[in-house]
N, C-alpha and C positions, 0 to 999 in steps of 0.2 A: 469118848471126849475125856478131855480135862475135867476132874470135877476141882471146885474151888467152895471153900466154906463162905459163911455167911461175913457178908463186908460190913462195915461201920462209915459212915461217912457224916460232912456236914457240909453247907453254902453257906455264905455270909455276901454282902451286898451292901457298899452305898454310893449312894445316887445326891449330886447336888440341884441347885437348882436350875433346872432348864432354862427358864425367862432370861438368864443372867447370859451376857455374852461370854463367861468360860464354864464352860457345862463337864462334866466328866462321871464316869461311872467306876465303881471300881467292884469287884469281884474276886472270890478264893472258894473253891473247892476242895474239897480231903477226902481222902473216900481209903479204907484200908481192908486187908484179907488178915486179920490176926494168926489164922493157920498158916500163911505161906510167908509172913512177914512184909508183905506187898505193901506201900505207901507208895498215894501218887496226892500232888499238892499242884493245883493249877492256879498261879494267877491275872488275873486280866485289869487293865485299869484302858480307859477311852475316854481321854479328853477331846474338848473339841472349844474352837475356839471365833466368835463373829466377830470380826474386825469392822465390818462394815454389814447393813443389808445385802450387800452387792458379794463382799468374800468374804469365807471363810474355811476353816483348816481345822480335820478331825484326823486323829491319833488312835490307832490299837495295838497293845501290844502283850499278845498274849505268851506267856510261862509254865509250862509244865515236865515237873522232874518226879519219875516212877521209878522207884527201889525196887528191885526184888519182882520185876516182875517174869510172866511166863509166856515164852511165844514156840507154836509149832518152827522148827528148822530143817528137818528132814524126815523122810521114808525111805527105809533100806530093806530088801528083801532077807528073809529069817531062813536058817538051816530046815526049815516046817513046810515052806512054803507056805509062809505067812509074811505077814511085814511087822517090823521093828518100828516104830514112832518115837520120836526124841523130839524133846523141848527143851529150851535154853534157856538158863537162868537170869535176867540181862539188867540195865539200868536204861533208859531211854532218856529222853532230854529234846524235848521239844520249840520249838520261838517262832511266832506268827507274829509280823509286824507290820502295817499297814499306816503310811502315811496318805490322803487326800488329801483334795482341795476342790473348792469350788467358786467361778466367779460369774456371775449375772450380768451381762453388759446390758441388756432389755428385756421382756417380755415373752422376745424372740429368740434372742442366743445365750446360748451360758456354756461355758466351756469348762471343763473339769482335766485334773491329772490325778492319777492314783502310782504308789509305787509299793510293791507289796517283796519282803520276801521270809518264804515260809522253808523252816531247818529243821532236823528232826534226825540224832545220833543217838543209834541203838548201839551198846557195848555189851557184849555178855562175860559170864563170869563163868559159870560151869552148865557142864548139856547132863538131863534125864532122861529115865526113859518112859514110854506112858505103857500103864500095867494095863488089864482088863478091867480092873474094878473103875479107873480112870483117877487113881493115883499115881505118882511119882518115884521111882528110886535111881539111887545115883550109876553113872555110867562111866564106862571109860570113854566115849563117842568122841571122834575130838573133829573142829573142822574150823574154816574161817566164815563169819556171818557177821562178824560188824559190817554196820552199816553209816554209813553219811550221805543226805539225802538231801539237795536244796534246788528251790525253784525262787528267781531273783525275774522279777516283771514290773515292765512300767509303763500306762497309759497314757495318755493326749487325745482326748473326744472334745471334737466339738460339736452342739448341737444347735441347727437353726430351723424353729418351728415357722417353716412359710406358708403355714395354710390349718386354718382348724382339725385338729387331729389328724395335720402331717407333718411332717420330717425330717429331715438331712441331718444324717449324721458321719462324722470323719475321723477317723481313729487312728493312732498311733500307737504300735507296741512293737517294746524289745521285753525279749525273753530270753531267762538262759537256764538251763536242768545241766543239774549234776549228779550223780550217784558213783560213791566208790566204798571201800572197805576201811577209809581212814578214821583215825579219829583226832577231830580238831585239838589244839591246846587250847581256843576259848573262842569266842561267837565272832568278836573283829576279826583275827588273824582267820578266819573259816570263812566270812566275807567277802577280805582281800581275793581269798585263792575264788571265790567265786563270780565278780566282778571282773578280773583275769581270765574268766573263762571264753570261747567263741559263745557271740550273741547270735539270736532271731531277730530281725526285722519285720515287721509287716505292716500295712497298709490297707484298708476298708475304707471301703465306703458304700450308706447304704442309706435310699431311698424311702421311707413310709408313709403311701396317700393312702387320707379317708374318698371313700365315696360313699353318699350318703345315695344308698338305691331309694329308698324312698321319694324322694325329694326328684333324683333323675324320673323316676316312674312317672310323678306325678307332671312333670314339664313336659314328656314325653304323651302321654295322654290329652292334657291341652292343649299341642302342635296338633293330635290329628284333629 
């Protein structure tokens, strides 16, 4: 196992008044492993705006940048019937973006929409071999292990509460998933490439019906 030294970190959060039409949460988390020159910084902003009692929009943007992280890349057989385990020093960048909205037609009918794009990019700098002590040493290992992973989904849902505890749900969904070894120039160029990729579409219908066993049992007994 890779031995990691003591980490140091802190978390800060700012929240506005949730009773107001505009409400937002800001988070920042910072972590570092001084012995490995590892630095991780995550920033999240989650604003919500309530236009009316019926209609509201919510947005969440999470951005994480990790420098000098170490991750496993390969395990190869060695000459003495053992295994050589290799780790790579890498930079990781992750963006998670979610836009959702809700419209309440009445107490029985609600429509929701949700768009989500998750992007994680891994770029390797150099490679190291894992020693029995759990430490790493420089290695001549070479390989192509960069990753560019994307998922993009869009959901449209209509829920009808046709009886107490019972509902009819209709969902339409678009989904795109890509994985390659390219390193994108920027977020928007990467997003444009994802949107141009093949899309999978699905439609689902779900019915949940609540049965009050106690009431039904009482009615059956009275009939007898």
